C-alpha positions, 0 to 999 in steps of 0.5 A: 500500499502506498502512503496516498492509499494509507491516508486516504484510508485514514481520511475514510475511517478505515484505518487509525491515525498515527499516535501523534496525530491522536495525541496532538488532536490533528485531523486529516482534512484532504489528501491528494497526490502532492497535497495534504491539509490538516486542522487542529483546535489550538487551545490553553493546552498548547499554550507557551508561557506567553499564553499563545500557541507554542511554535512547536505545535504549529511546527508539528501541524505543519510537519505532518501535512508537508510529510503526507504531501511529499509521501503521497508522491512515493511508490509502494517500495519508497519512504522518505525522511525529512532532512530540513524544516523551517517555519516563519511565524507572522501572528500569534494564535490563542484559542482558534482552529488552525489549518496547515495546507501543504503542497509539493513544490518540486520533486526530483528522484531523491530530493523533494521541496514542500510548502505549507501555509498555516492559517486561522479559521479566518483564512489569515496566514499565521505561519509559512513552513517549508521542508526538504525531504529525501526518498529512501529505497531498498535497504534504507526504506526497510522498517520505516 
């Protein structure tokens, strides 16, 4: 089963979400080849000492969306790993439903680049993330 097939089954309720998705309250909204959208309800439990949503929480949301966007382009015998991720923050979040929409920007034989916009429920941009992923094949893909 490909990663795209797997996450389509998650979306349809045929398979369970991963432990991190359940722990963080992430909900997959859509997945297509090269695209994925997640949302979550940011609340007091996600707050940093200043009372706003911790940047690492937003990073996890973006990382899941970008990983699935990249993974959705892989074949059955391929998997991947993230080799770099960057997040720029533009506005704080307190209690809000936030959404991460990731799209594959460029994919080569081994390396791919993904971008992600994180918005609030009013569609305002709160962060932008990017990620570089590496496709793993053969022995390097075993057990992943």
